[in-house]
C-alpha positions, 0 to 999 in steps of 0.5 A: 816501793820508795818511801819519802821521809823528811829530814831536819838537819840542825847546826849547833852552837859551839857550846851545845854540849855545855848548854844541852843538859839544862834543856834536855828534859824539855827536848826529850819530852818534845821528841817523845811526843812526836814519836808517840804520835807516829811522826818521828822515825829517828833522832840523834846527833852526829859525831862531834855534835858541836861541829856536825850538828844533829838530825831527825827523820819525820813522816811528813814535811809539816811534822818536820817543820813543826818539830824544828820550830818548836824544839826547845833546843831551837827555840832557846838558841842551841841550834844556830839553824836548821833545814828540812829536806825530803829524803827518799828511802829506795830500800823501803 
């Protein structure tokens, strides 16, 4: 059975590695809340996050949009933009 999830793709500011530690505790609390509610499936950065950004995988479009708009990294400008895309896991 195909399973639809929602990916948030973030683009980082060039100095994200320098700025992230200041907001890391708030960011971790944010994603742990979504994980505890069963909405966040996966989260992480790509290699060279200052160039390639990061992504997370959520269970619904609404959760993905809420996650993106309330993430401290987005709110405080460490991410220059984000987008939410539906993703179909054909192996699920």
